[in-house]
Structures are given as C-alpha cells and as structure tokens.
C-alpha positions as CSV (number, residue, x, y, z in Angstrom):
1,X,69.2,156.5,106.0
2,X,69.4,153.2,103.9
3,X,71.7,150.3,105.0
4,X,74.4,150.0,102.8
5,X,73.3,146.5,102.5
6,X,69.6,147.3,100.9
7,X,72.3,149.8,98.4
8,X,74.4,146.6,97.4
9,X,71.2,145.0,96.7
10,X,69.9,147.8,94.3
11,X,73.3,147.9,92.5
12,X,72.9,144.2,92.0
13,X,69.6,144.6,90.9
14,X,69.9,147.3,88.5
15,X,73.1,146.0,87.6
16,X,71.3,142.3,86.0
17,X,68.4,144.1,84.5
18,X,71.2,146.2,82.7
19,X,72.8,143.2,81.7
20,X,70.2,141.8,80.5
21,X,68.6,144.7,78.6
22,X,71.9,145.6,77.0
23,X,72.6,142.1,75.8
24,X,69.3,142.1,74.2
25,X,70.1,145.3,72.0
26,X,73.9,144.7,71.5
27,X,73.6,144.0,67.6
28,X,71.4,147.1,67.0
29,X,73.0,149.1,64.7
30,X,74.1,152.7,64.9
31,X,72.8,155.5,63.0
32,X,76.1,156.6,62.1
33,X,77.9,153.4,60.8
34,X,80.3,154.2,58.3
35,X,80.8,152.0,55.5
36,X,83.9,151.3,53.7
37,X,83.5,152.3,50.3
38,X,84.9,148.8,48.7
39,X,81.0,147.0,50.6
40,X,79.3,149.4,47.2
41,X,80.9,146.9,45.0
42,X,79.5,142.9,43.8
43,X,81.5,140.1,44.9
44,X,84.4,139.5,42.2
45,X,84.0,135.7,40.9
46,X,85.9,134.4,38.6
47,X,86.3,130.4,37.1
48,X,89.4,128.6,37.7
49,X,90.9,125.5,36.7
50,X,92.6,124.4,40.0
51,X,93.2,120.1,40.7
52,X,91.1,119.0,43.6
53,X,93.1,119.1,47.0
54,X,92.7,117.0,50.6
55,X,93.2,118.8,54.1
56,X,92.0,117.7,57.7
57,X,90.4,119.0,60.2
58,X,89.7,117.2,63.8
59,X,91.7,114.5,62.2
60,X,89.3,114.0,59.3
61,X,90.8,114.3,55.7
62,X,88.7,116.3,53.3
63,X,88.6,116.6,49.4
64,X,87.8,120.2,48.2
65,X,87.1,121.2,44.9
66,X,87.8,124.9,43.6
67,X,85.2,126.4,41.4
68,X,85.4,130.0,41.1
69,X,87.6,132.2,42.7
70,X,85.7,134.6,45.1
71,X,85.9,137.6,46.7
72,X,83.9,139.9,48.7
73,X,83.3,142.9,51.0
74,X,80.3,142.3,53.4
75,X,78.6,144.1,56.8
76,X,78.1,141.0,59.1
77,X,73.9,140.5,60.0
78,X,73.9,137.9,61.3
79,X,76.3,134.4,62.0
80,X,76.5,130.9,63.5
81,X,79.9,129.1,64.8
82,X,79.6,125.5,64.8
83,X,81.4,123.7,68.1
84,X,82.7,120.0,67.5
85,X,80.2,117.6,69.2
86,X,77.0,119.3,68.7
87,X,74.2,119.8,65.8
88,X,74.6,118.3,62.5
89,X,77.9,118.8,62.0
90,X,78.9,117.2,64.2
91,X,76.9,114.1,62.9
92,X,78.0,114.3,59.3
93,X,81.6,114.6,60.9
94,X,81.9,118.4,59.2
95,X,84.6,119.9,60.6
96,X,86.1,122.2,58.0
97,X,82.8,124.0,57.8
98,X,83.3,126.4,61.0
99,X,80.9,128.7,61.1
100,X,77.9,130.8,58.8
101,X,78.4,134.3,58.2
102,X,75.5,136.3,56.8
103,X,76.5,139.3,54.9
104,X,75.0,142.1,52.7
105,X,76.4,145.1,50.9
106,X,75.5,148.1,48.3
107,X,72.6,149.5,49.0
108,X,71.3,147.4,51.5
109,X,74.5,148.1,53.7
110,X,74.1,151.7,52.8
111,X,70.4,153.2,52.4
112,X,68.4,150.8,54.7
113,X,67.3,151.5,58.7
114,X,68.9,147.9,59.5
115,X,67.2,147.7,63.1
116,X,64.2,147.6,61.3
117,X,65.1,143.9,60.2
118,X,65.7,140.6,62.2
119,X,68.3,138.9,60.9
120,X,69.6,135.2,62.5
121,X,71.2,131.9,61.9
122,X,70.4,128.0,61.6
123,X,72.2,125.4,60.6
124,X,72.7,126.0,56.8
125,X,70.6,129.3,56.6
126,X,70.4,132.8,56.5
127,X,66.3,134.2,57.4
128,X,65.4,137.8,57.4
129,X,62.3,139.3,58.1
130,X,61.1,142.6,58.7
131,X,57.3,144.6,59.8
132,X,58.6,147.4,57.6
133,X,57.2,147.1,53.9
134,X,58.6,150.2,53.3
135,X,62.0,149.0,53.7
136,X,61.0,145.3,52.8
137,X,60.4,147.1,48.9
138,X,63.6,148.5,48.7
139,X,65.7,145.5,50.3
140,X,67.8,144.2,47.3
141,X,67.8,140.0,47.6
142,X,70.5,140.0,45.2
143,X,72.8,142.0,48.4
144,X,72.5,139.1,50.8
145,X,74.4,136.0,51.0
146,X,74.9,133.3,53.6
147,X,78.8,131.9,53.6
148,X,79.6,128.4,54.7
149,X,82.7,129.3,55.6
150,X,85.4,126.1,55.2
151,X,89.1,126.3,56.2
152,X,92.0,124.6,57.9
153,X,93.8,127.8,58.9
154,X,94.1,128.4,62.6
155,X,94.7,132.6,62.3
156,X,91.2,132.6,59.9
157,X,89.6,130.0,62.8
158,X,90.7,132.9,65.6
159,X,89.5,135.7,63.4
160,X,85.8,134.3,63.5
161,X,85.4,133.9,66.8
162,X,86.2,137.2,67.3
163,X,83.3,138.4,64.5
164,X,80.4,140.3,66.1
165,X,77.6,141.5,64.0
166,X,78.1,145.3,63.1
167,X,81.8,144.1,61.0
168,X,82.9,144.7,58.1
169,X,84.8,141.9,56.5
170,X,86.5,141.1,53.4
171,X,86.6,137.1,52.2
172,X,88.7,136.0,49.7
173,X,89.5,132.5,48.7
174,X,87.2,129.5,46.1
175,X,83.9,128.7,45.5
176,X,83.9,124.8,46.2
177,X,82.2,121.7,46.7
178,X,83.9,119.6,49.6
179,X,83.1,116.2,51.3
180,X,85.0,113.1,52.8
181,X,87.0,111.2,49.8
182,X,84.5,108.5,48.4
183,X,81.4,110.3,50.5
184,X,78.7,113.5,49.3
185,X,79.9,116.3,48.6
186,X,78.8,119.8,50.0
187,X,77.9,122.2,47.0
188,X,77.8,125.4,46.4
189,X,75.8,128.4,44.8
190,X,77.9,130.3,41.9
191,X,75.4,133.3,41.3
192,X,73.9,135.7,44.1
193,X,70.5,135.9,42.4
194,X,69.2,132.7,43.7
195,X,67.0,131.4,46.5
196,X,66.0,128.5,48.7
197,X,68.3,125.4,49.1
198,X,71.5,125.4,47.5
199,X,71.7,129.0,47.4
200,X,74.8,129.9,49.8
201,X,78.4,130.0,48.7
202,X,80.5,127.5,50.1
203,X,84.0,129.6,50.2
204,X,87.1,127.7,51.1
205,X,89.6,130.8,52.9
206,X,92.5,131.8,51.6
207,X,92.2,135.0,53.4
208,X,90.2,137.1,55.5
209,X,90.2,140.5,57.0
210,X,87.6,142.4,59.5
211,X,88.0,146.1,58.5
212,X,85.6,147.8,60.5
213,X,84.2,146.8,63.4
214,X,80.6,148.7,65.2
215,X,81.0,150.4,68.5
216,X,77.3,151.4,69.7
217,X,76.1,152.0,73.5
218,X,74.6,148.6,74.1
219,X,77.8,146.6,74.5
220,X,80.0,149.3,76.6
221,X,76.8,149.3,78.4
222,X,77.1,145.4,78.7
223,X,80.7,145.7,79.9
224,X,79.6,148.3,82.5
225,X,76.7,146.5,84.2
226,X,78.6,143.6,83.9
227,X,81.1,144.8,86.2
228,X,78.6,146.4,88.7
229,X,77.1,142.7,89.1
230,X,80.1,141.9,89.5
231,X,81.1,144.3,92.3
232,X,77.9,144.1,93.7
233,X,77.9,140.1,94.5
234,X,82.2,141.2,96.2
235,X,80.4,143.5,98.2
236,X,77.4,141.7,99.7
237,X,80.5,139.0,100.9
238,X,81.9,141.8,102.4
239,X,79.1,143.7,104.1
240,X,78.6,142.7,107.5
241,X,75.0,141.2,108.0
242,X,73.6,142.2,111.5
243,X,70.6,140.5,113.0
244,X,68.4,142.3,115.7
245,X,68.5,140.8,119.0
246,X,64.9,140.5,120.7
C-alpha cells in the first residue's frame, strides 16, 4: 500500500507539471470564441481641432496634442504593461504610456485559426509569426494595430491591469502626440496601412471597456493546479515522517 507521504509527493509533482503546462498554453484561443459584431467594423477616426493640454503621471508633467478622435473595437492578441522603474520607459521618464496592446479585428478576428500564429509585444512593437503559409496569406496586415495607451485615469489603469489575451475591447479617445514640456514628442500613426517604425497608434484614452473575455480550459486547469500545489505543500508538512530504526 502506498504511503500517504508518497501520495502527497505525487500530488505535488503532478500539480507542478500541470501548473507549468497550463500556464504555457493559457493564451490558446478557443474554437467557440464568439466575436462581437462590433469587431467587424474598421476603427473610426476623425480629425479634430483641439488645443494641447497638460496632464501628470508619477509627478511628471506631460503635454498631449490630440490630432484625431479615435474609436476601436478589437480582439487582444498580445500586450505589454509597463512598470515604473523598469525598461526604456523608465529611462525616458515616460510614465503616462501604461501599456502597449496589440489587437486584431474584421476577418482576422473571425476567419483565421489564431492558434497558428504567435503574437508578442516588445517595448514598442507587436510581433507576429506563423509557419502556416495558408493562414499567413489570409492574414490582413491592415486589420492589426499596436496601440500605445496613454492615460491619467486610475479607473482605466485598473482596467488595463485586468487585460488578458482573448479579451474583446473598445477603446476611445484621441490619436495624440505627447511629451514633456520643451522635450521631444512621441508621434502617432494616423493610418492602419503603414508598417515599421512609427506605425503604432498612440491613443490618449477617454474611455475603455472590456466587452467580453475568453475562458479556456487551460486557464481553469491553471487554478486547479495551483490549488493542488498549495494543498500538497500543506499536506507534506502535516504528514508525519516515520524513520525506520535499524
């Protein structure tokens, strides 16, 4: 008969393996992902004449120059949140750009096998790759955008902290240039058809919503594995250890 301590050790090892494996697969898209009809529409953009304004983040003042009113519905495929004290944003004193969020919409969101693609965000870019030539030919590069999200609104910052791959979001605000008074200004793209350096949209957010979130099996298994791992550690220390006497 297996000892209780042996069973606990198996629970620990099994939970640890499942935890790592499910975390690795946590962002796989589900086959039954329901895309909101709003994601069929192209982003809305309208030139505006609005005076620059100042705002503050982390006790640093910035000037924001709105250029276009902007509204986008998209499916989040990757993102990178920025933490004060880390990376180039810290070096450049940029605390108002809280995250880069890469989204797709239209046929890209509805008709592709997104698990055939790899999406990832760097400090300023969204990278996409696939080994599936057929899927790559069907991918519309004009229905993907990497968005530098700038905001001084704590509610929106908290919402960005909750973002996960597979979320369907609506963002609205202004395509804007921004920077510290007297310093260089970060630019924005004003078209979805450009590529390379400068092709990202810099959006000063007036509002943001998570329309729907993706729930897949791997995310549920991750939490189950975490519970199993914690339980196995507790049981290990509560299980008596009997050493055989010679």
